[in-house]
N, C-alpha and C positions, 0 to 999 in steps of 0.2 A: 684363128680363134679354135679352142680345143670345144669336143663336148660339153665337157663340165663348164666351160664358161657361157657356150651358149645357152643353157637351160639354167642359171642362176646369174645373176647381177655381179658385179664386180667384188662387189659391197657383200655379197653373201658369201662369195666366194672366198674372201678374205676372210671374213669371219671363221666360216667352217675350216678354212687353214689353221688358222689357231687354234681350234678345237680339236681337229686331227694331231696336228703337232704333241699338244700337250697328252691327247692320251696315247699316243704311241711312246713318245716316253717315260710316261706314267708304267706303261704295261712295260716297257723292257727293263726299266729297272724293280720290277714287280715288286712295286712301293712308292706310295706317294696317293695324292688327293686330285683324281681326274675331275669331279664333277662340277666344283666351284670354276675352275678356269674354262669348260663347257659353257656352263650359265652366264660368262663373267664376258666373252668372247667379244659379245658387242659393242660393252661399255668399253673396254681394252685398247680394242679397235679407233671408237670414235677419241678418244682420248690420245691415243699416239700416231693417228693420221690425221687428227683435222682440227684439235682444240689446242693441244699441249707445246709449248714452245721450248725444242729440244733440238739438239745436235748432235744424232750419234756418232760421227767421226770426233767430236770433241765434248766428252760426256759430262767433265765437270765446268762448263761454260757459265761465268759468275750469273749472267742473265737469263738462266733456263729455269722453267718452270718445275717445282718438285713433285714427284709421284712417290708417292708411300703405299707399299701392298702392306697394310696392317693385317689382314687374311692372310698371313704367312706361308700360310699351309698349301694357299693356292699358286706356289711359287711359280708350278710351270707356266702357268700365267704369264709371266713377268718375263721369265725367261725366254718363252715362245716370242714375246713383242720387242725383245730386246734383238736377239737375233734377225728376226725377220724386218726390222726396221732399219738395221746395219750397225748397229753398235759390237764392238770386239768379240764376239761371242760366235763359234763355228757350228755346223750340226751334228760334227763330231765330237761337240762337249753338250750340246743337247741330246744325245745318245748316250752320256754318257751320267744323265741326269743320277741323282745320290749315290756317285762311286767317290770313294777315296780320290783327293787330289783335285778332282773336276771342279768346274768355277759355280757348275749346278747343284749348288747343296740342298740338305732337304729342304730349307727354307732359307730368303735371301738375307745373305752377308755382305753388309756395307766393307769398299775396300779388299775386297776380296773377287766381287767382279762387275764391270765397269757399268754404268748407268742404276746401280742401289746405292739410293741416298741413305737408308738407315736399317739396320738390321731387324729384322722382326720374327715373329713365330709365336712366343710369350702373345699370349692375345691381350689384348688392351695398348700394348707396350708402340705399338707402332702410330695410332693414332693418334695417343696422350704425347708423345717425340714430336708428332707435327705440329701439334699445339706449339710447343716450344719452337721448330721451325718456323710456321706462320708468325710468331710473335717476333722472332729473330729477323724475319723479312720487314715486318714493319719497323723495328726499332734502325733497321737498317735503311729504310726508306729516309726517317726522320731524320738521318743524318748523313745522307747522299741523294737522298732525292728519287720520286718514284721514275722518274726516266731512263735512271741508271738500275735500280734495283726491283720495284713495281711486278715481281713476280707472284705466280698464284703457287699453291700447294695442292695438289691434289688427292685424297685417301679411298682408299675400299677398303671398308669393314666388315666384318661378318656377324652373324648374330653371336657368334663367341665374346667377339670384341666389344660389342656393346653390353654384354653383361656383366663384363670386370669393371671394379669396384674403379681401377686408374683411368679408366675410359670416363668415368660417373666425373671425377674430381678434374680432369684434364677441361672435358667437355664445357663444364660449368664457368672455369676462368678462360675458356674460347669465348665464353657468349659473355660474359664480363667485359672483357677487354675488346670487344669487336671487331674482334679478325675476321675481318669480310674477305680476304685474299684466301682464306681454307675453304677448302669444297670436299664433302664429306662423301659418298658414295657408300651406302648402310645397304649391302647383299640380302635383303630380306627375304632370303629362296625359302624360311621354313622348315629348314633342314638343320641340324647340326649332327655331331658324329655318332652322338649314341642314340636320340632321339629326334621326334619333329619338335619342333621350338614350344609349342603351344603344353608340351607336359612339363616344361620348366618356367616360361615367362609369358603372359597375357598381356602386359602394358601394353599402351599408345606410344613407340618408343616417338613418333612426330610430334606427340601432346608435350612428352616429357623435354623433347629437344628445345621447343617453341619455348618450353619454360626458364631452359637454359640462356634465352633468348638467342637462336638461332634463327635463320629462314629455312623454313622446312616446303619441300615439294616433292611431288612421287611420280616419278614413270609411268606409266599404262602399259605399254608393251616395251618390254625389255629387250626384244629381237628387233623394233625398228630405231636404227641409228640416226635417221632424222629427228624422232623425238627426243632420244638421249642428248644429240649433240644442241637441239633448241632450247632442254631446261637446263644444260649443265651451261650453258652461254649466259642463260636468265640467273642462273645463280653468280655467275661470274662480274656482273651488274649489279649486286647488293654489295655495297663497299663497307657498309657499319655493322654486318653481321657474319659469321660464318654460318656456310649454308650447308643441309643434310637434307641433301638427294636419296630418297627413297626408290629402291632398284630392286623390283618384285624377281628376280632371276629364278629359272628351273634349272636346279642344280642338275646334272648330269644330262641337261638339256640333247634331246634325240633319241638317246638309248631308251626304247622298247621296253625292258625290264627293269629299269633303275634310274629313271627320272625322277624328280621328286621325290626321294628316298632316301635313307641313310647309307644304302648299300651302295651310292655313288660318290659318298663323302672319303672315306678314308683309305679305300682299297682300289686297286687297278680295277676295270670293268671286266677284265677277261676277253681271250681271244672272239669267241663266239658273239660276244656283247658287242667289240669293238665293229666287226664286221657287219653286224645289223646295224649300228649304229652309223657305219660309212656309208650303208646303203639309203638310211633316211637323209643324209646329206648330197645324195647323190654322187659321192665318193666311190674310187675305185677301191673293194674291200681287201685286195689281193697286194693293196701298195701300203707301204709303210714308211713315214717319214715324207711323204710326197709334199711336194711345194709347187705349183702349179706356177710357169713362167709368169702370167700375167699378173698373177697374185704377188710373186716374188720383184717385179719392175714394179707394181704400186707399194709399196710399203717401203721400198727402197728409195722414192722418192722423200723420205722423210730426211734423205742426205743431203740432197741438194736444197732442199727448204729449210733445214736447218742450219746449214751453212749461209744462206742468204741473212736467216735472221739474227746468226750471230755476229757477219759482215756488219750488218746495221747496226747491232750493237754496241760494238766497236769502233764504230764512228764517233757513235754518242761518248762514249767512253774517252774518248781520245781528245775528244773537242774539250770537254769537260775536263780532262786532266789538264790541259793544258792553261786552262782560266784558275783549277783549284790545282793546287802540287802536293800541298798540305793535306788535305784532306785526301787527293789521290795518294799519296804515301801511307797512310792510314787505311783506307780501302783494300791496298796491295797485299798489306803487313795482314788483315785480317783475313785474306783469302789465302794467304800462306802460312797462317797459323804464326806467325813471329811475333817477339816483343819488340819493342822500340828501342834503340838504341839507348844504352843509358838508363834501363825504366828501374834500375834498382840504386842509384847512386845517391838517393836520400833515404837509403833504408834504414829504420830509429835503431839505435842503440844503446842498450840498458847499461848502468852499471851493477855493478855488483852490490846484492841488498839484500840482508837475512830475511827480510819480510817478505819482498818481492811484490807477486801480483801472479794473478790467475792467468793461466795460458790464453782463456778465452779474451782477456783483454787486452795481453799481447797483440793476440790476432786481432782482435779490431784498430789497434793502433795502426800495426804493418800492412791490413787490408788497405785503409783508407791514407796510408803513405804510397803505396805502389798503385793507387787509384790515381793519384795524382798525374801520373806518369805512363799510366796504360788505359786510355779513356774508355775502349772497350772490356773493360772490366768491368762486370755486371752481375747480379744477383740478389737476392733476400734469404728469407727463411720461412717457415712454415709458423708464421705467427709467434715466434720467437725471438724477434730481431735484438731486443732489447735485453734477452741473454746470451745469446749467441752474438753478440756486437756484431753483427754484419750491417748493419745500416752504412753508407756512403757519407758523411759528413757534406754538408752544402751541393746534394744535388738532388735532381727531382724524382717523384715517385712515378711509374710508368703507371698509365690509367688510359682508358678508354679513349683514342682518338690524339693521346699526348703520348709520344713513342720515344720522345727523345730524354727522357728520364733515365736514371740506372739504377734506383733502389724498386726491385719487385716484390710485392706481396702476394705468398702464396696461398695466405688461408691454412687453415688446419690440414693441410692437403699433403702429406709426406709424400706417397707414391708418385702423387701429379706432378709434386716440386721434380722429383728426381726423373721424370721422363722428359720435362718441360726446359730442364736444365741441359738435358743431353742433347735436345733440340737445339737450343742456343747455340752449345758449343759446335753441331753438327754445321751453322750457318757461320761459324768462325768467331762469334764471340768467347772470352776467356769467362765462363758463366760458373758460379756457385750457387749451393741451396743451404741451407740451414736446419738443425734440427739438433736433439737431446740424442746422443749417442744411441741410448736405448733405443729411440726410435727409428734409425735406421731402418730396424727389420722392415718396417712400414715402407722403403726404398730400396729395397735391396734388388728386385726384380730389374730395377734400372740401373743400378750400380751394375751389376751384372752386366749388362749386355753395353755398358759404357765401357770395361774391361775385355768385351768384347770385340767391341768394334776399335779400341786402340785410342778411346776418345778422352779429351784431356779436360774433363768435367773436373771441377772442386766443389767437395762435400767437407761444410765444415759442421764440424759434430763436438757439441761441447757437453760439458755435464756427464765426463767421460767415466767416473768410477764410483764406488761407494761413498766418495768426499763430497758428493751432491747433498746427502746426509737426510735432512729432514725430509724430504719426499718418499724417503723408502725404498723398497725394492721394487716396487712397481717400477720405478726410474731409473734403478742404477744397475747401469749394466755390469753383467759378470762375465756371459760368455760370449759378449760382442766382438772383442777384441780378436779370439783364436778364430771365431766363425769369419772374419773379414781378412784375418790376413789368409786364411786359406784360399781367398779368392785368387785366380792366376790374375795377373799384370796389376792388380789392384795393388795402389802402394797404401798403405795406413802411417801417417807420420802420429807418433805419439812424443810431441816436444815436453824437454825436461825442464826447461822454465823459458824466459819471455824473449831471450836470443836465439834459441835453438825455435822457437815458433817464427822470427822474423824470416829465418833461413829456409822454416818450412813454407812458407809464404813465396819465398822467391822461388825454392823447388819448383812449386808446382806450378808457378805462372811459365818456368821453364821446359817444362814438362810437356812434350807434342804428341808422346806416343802412350798415354796409360792417364788413366784418371787417379787422382789423388784426393785421400780421404787424412781429416787435419783430426785430431782426438784431442778435447781440449779442457782442464779443467775448470772449473765451476770454483774452487778454491785458491789461496794464494800458495803458491811455492816458490820459494828462495831463488833470486837471481845469480846465477854463478857468473863468474869473473870472465868477462866477455872475451878476454885475450886468450883464455883459455879453448877457445872453441874456433874448432879447421873452419874452414872457408867450404871443405865439400862434406861437414859433416851429416847431412842428410842423405845426401849423393852416396857417400861411404854406409850408411846404416847404423854404423856404431862407432865409438873414437872413444879413446883414454882420456876422462875427465878429472882424475886423480892418481898419479900413479907411486908406484910403492918408491921408499926412499933409498932402500938398500938392494938393486938389482932385481929378482927377479922375485914375485910376491906371493905373501905365504896362502893370499884367498884373493879370489875375486869378488868385487857385491858387482852384481848388473841391474841398473835398474833403468824405466823409463818413466816417461810423465809427470805425476805428483810424487812416484815412488824414488826418482833420482835424487829426490832433495834426503830420504830416509836414508839411504846407502850412502851418501857423503856424512850425515850425522853420525852411522855405523862406523864407518870408515874411521874416523875422527877418536870415537873411542877405542876402537881395536886399537890403531895408533899409540892411543896413549896407553898402551899394555905393550907396546914394541913387538906389533904386530907389522910387518908388511901389507901393506892392502894397497889394492886396484879396484880404482873403481872406472867400470864403462857405462859410457849412456850407451842405450839404443835405441834411437828412436824411430829407425822402420828396418823391422827385421826384413824384409825382404830386400829391401836394396844391399843389406850386408851380410845375405846370403846369397848372392849374384857377385860378389868380390872375389878377386881373386884368393887361393888360400893364403899364399902369402902374406896379404893384407889382413886375413881373417885368424890368422897364426900369432902375429902381430900382436893385434888387439886382445886376443885369447889364446896363451900359448895354450899347448896341449898338456907340457908338462906340470901345468898348474889343475889339479883336478879339484882342489876344495872351490868351487863355485858356487857362489850364492845367488839367485835372479830375486828381484823382488819387483811385484805388480800388483795392483788390487784388481786383479780379475784371475779367470779361471788358468791355471797352468797348461794347458794345453797347447803345444808347440814349443815349450822351451825347452824339452829335454833335451833339444841336438846342442843347445847352447851350454847349459849346465854340466851335462856329460851324467851318468852313470852314478859317479860317487858326489854329485851337487843335491843342491836342495833349491826349494822355491817358497816363499814367503809370499803370500795371495791367498784366494778365496777356492771353497771348493763349494759351496752353497748361495744361495741367494743372500741379497743383504738386510741391513736393518734401518728401523726411522729412528734417526735420533741425530744429534748434531755431529759434525762430521770427527773430529777429533774422535769423540766418545766410540763413535763406529771402526774408526781405524783400529783402536782401544781394545774393543770388544772380539774381533776378528784377529786381533794379536799382529796386526801390520804397522809395525812402530819398529823405531829404530834401535830399541834394547833386543825385540823379539830379531831382527836381522843378526845383531851382533853375538846373541846367543846361540843362533843355528849356522852361522860364519864358524864358531868355537869349533860345533860338532863337527862340519864337514873336513875343518881341519884334523881333528881326531880319527876322524873315519881315513884318512888319506895318509894319515902321516907327517901333514905340515907342521913346521915350525909354528907353535902358537905365542909367542913374546913372551916376556919375563912374567 
């Protein structure tokens, strides 16, 4: 045995290995947060080597426990644990912390590094997403049994996490739902980046969580690994409440000049301080990235233990599968993220109808039709189910102790709902959450993370324009479509009629690598001839819904959502005057942008410069499709309160105005303008 091991227990040696590895990686990168990993090392050691069921050689084993580092700035703690316990991560990749292309990014990213369950960093998102993961675990267990599913979700949350509003929303629901397999460790180190915590918060967090309905306990000595394990197992035994374990770590533990100080939070310790700290640990201060053989051997026992656990689980799974072939097929489909064969066989089809229906109503019909063939399609609304049309008919509600339902009531908690929907999607459910488009702002942080994670979450946003009418500008979205379209990878679909809406749901359920947002009308819109709707209209993003009668059009009118009907009405007026008009529906601008040039030019020929887009929203983003000679009919201010028809007229978003603007565009471009 080495001298180091002789003077320290094996547990101490392993904990200090986590600390020094994290310190060295942050120092080499000259960027990062060393203090939290140093303080949290005993907790991470206990979780990964003593408590959690996980298999480093198969990070996606369905029976594993889940770990969420909500305090994502402490990412080196997680990377150190993944490397040391045998996940497919190399020491060179640890040394490349925070460098371009390395799997050890500044904050943990799902699908970027094996062993990371969800992307974290924006504070509050990790713990809120974990609530969705824990709910998903209970819902899976209700369907397939505790022996097959029954895992725990462990979270480490910081003071910053606890302060975020999204955390309050999600934690309230976790207690309300009684998610007993959710264990959160609150790193109450009394320090945050810019100040001591007591400068900004003096509430009793434990009492707050007791009020939420959580089981709360406290670690007395954060460096006592036996006590940490004991309290963790105590929390795991509480089946009807989530648990908050208050863990009063010392940020920068062992640093003579920076422990328990903001100086240990967001900057490397510095070479001199690292030497002093390593000497405090009994470490050789001249060694960087040093891992004692005894420590590595002990950590790597996780591989053999994990394989044994997985083998036991797979034996249970194989026995269960032989007696439950149908359920096993669904279980495997959920794990793979695939749809059941023929899931869209009974999709609704609506005949042409001038009066039509609101696309939110068509969405409700499509959702319920698909739900009959997609049993893991689940979701709800932020207290707007009757407006969003998000209730699943003849399905039970998800309640405390009753997790076999499919309708989820989130209350007025849009931000928490977004994160919980993400967590359900991580567990394999096809999950959706609904609110008004205007309030997508409240859940934008969660939506952005879903896009970053390539997560196929579904957002149902109704009341998508000034067409909601009397509620007025506080509820009327104007800039939201443009802002959401600017988000990479998010697919924003604004269907123009009932049949496009059905296709939008089919598209969302088929999508596996991106979130889909549906922007839906409150007011009725005409239903167009379904025979004119291509099967791939949403995938293509735009298509010709009405073409010119005599070859190349004189003018192209482009519409989305409720304004597609206005474009069609204007086209009729123009055609009556001998103008050749093409009408293009563009339900998904992002998808159209990704089509090959040939297809884009076939829909919007470059030679036709007289183009008019109409959308009751901001013009931002439309210049690419209408060109320098085109025009836009829409909004440049906030809305007004009044009946929808009157509000449209007030802002000049009418078929008559579209007709007038089209003639002006033709005059500018010298296009033939009819008889």
